[in-house]
C-alpha positions in Angstrom: 3.5 30.8 -37.1 5.4 28.2 -34.8 7.4 25.1 -36.4 6.5 21.9 -35.5 9.6 21.2 -33.0 8.5 24.2 -30.8 4.7 22.8 -30.6 6.1 19.6 -29.8 8.1 21.1 -26.9 5.4 23.2 -25.4 3.2 20.6 -25.5 5.7 18.4 -23.7 6.3 21.6 -20.8 2.1 21.5 -20.6 1.9 17.9 -20.5 4.4 17.6 -18.0 3.3 20.0 -15.4 2.8 17.7 -12.3 -0.3 17.8 -10.1 -0.7 20.1 -7.7 0.1 19.1 -3.9 -1.6 19.3 -1.0 -0.7 20.0 2.4 -2.4 19.1 5.8 -3.3 15.9 8.3 -4.5 12.8 7.5 -8.1 12.8 8.4 -9.0 9.3 7.2 -7.9 6.3 5.6 -10.3 3.6 3.8 -9.7 0.2 2.9 -11.1 -3.3 3.5 -11.7 -6.6 1.8 -14.6 -4.8 -1.0 -11.3 -2.6 -2.0 -8.4 -5.6 -2.6 -5.6 -4.1 -2.1 -6.5 -0.5 -2.7 -6.5 2.1 0.0 -8.3 5.6 -0.1 -6.7 8.6 1.5 -8.7 12.0 3.0 -6.1 14.9 3.5 -7.2 17.9 5.2 -8.2 20.4 2.2 -9.8 19.8 -1.3 -8.0 18.3 -4.1 -7.3 20.3 -7.1 -7.6 17.4 -9.4 -10.9 17.6 -11.3 -11.4 13.8 -11.0 -10.9 13.5 -7.5 -14.6 14.6 -6.5 -15.4 11.6 -4.0 -18.3 12.1 -2.1 -16.9 10.8 1.1 -13.9 13.1 1.0 -11.2 10.7 -0.2 -9.0 12.4 -2.4 -6.1 10.0 -3.2 -6.0 6.3 -3.8 -2.9 3.6 -4.0 -2.6 0.1 -4.4 -1.2 -1.0 -0.6 -0.5 -4.5 -1.7 2.9 -3.6 -3.5 6.1 -3.1 -1.7 6.0 0.5 -2.1 2.4 0.9 -1.0 3.2 -0.9 2.0 6.0 1.7 2.8 3.4 4.2 1.9 0.3 3.0 4.3 3.1 2.5 7.0 3.8 5.9 6.7 0.5 7.3 6.4 -0.8 5.6 9.5 2.3 6.7 11.6 1.6 10.3 10.3 -2.3 10.0 11.3 -1.2 8.7 14.7 1.4 11.6 15.6 -1.4 14.1 13.9 1.7 15.9 11.4 1.1 17.5 8.7 1.9 15.7 5.3 2.4 16.8 1.7 0.9 15.0 -1.1 0.9 15.0 -5.0 -1.1 12.7 -7.5 -0.6 12.0 -10.9 -3.3 13.5 -12.5 -5.3 11.0 -13.3 -8.2 8.7 -11.3 -7.8 5.2 -12.7 -6.7 3.2 -9.1 -10.2 3.6 -7.8 -12.5 1.1 -9.6 -15.2 1.9 -7.3 -16.2 5.2 -9.7 -12.4 6.5 -10.6 -13.1 9.6 -8.3 -9.9 9.8 -6.5 -6.5 10.9 -7.7 -3.8 8.1 -7.9 -1.2 8.9 -5.6 2.0 10.0 -6.8 4.5 10.5 -3.7 3.7 12.0 -0.3 6.3 13.9 2.2 6.3 14.3 5.9 6.6 17.3 7.8 7.5 17.9 11.9 
């Protein structure tokens, strides 16, 4: 039998595995007065997160009203206007989108040439 400490280490390893990342171009973004400062993003391809099953195709959501959210929004707009790919990773949770919770919470993204 596994000792309790080994079980704990295995559980922590499984829990700490990051959500899968998506690479593709920014297809569309949705935001507006009904959403407050929450912004939804659609990246080419399909999200692998089970809870990200938005019927309009949006994969990720984040709060564009925070300082870091403003930076992310600006960079996503730039990537979309330049038509370059980005790699986006989520947290594995779908809690930010209060309109059904069916978009993954954005963790980080990277731009590409």
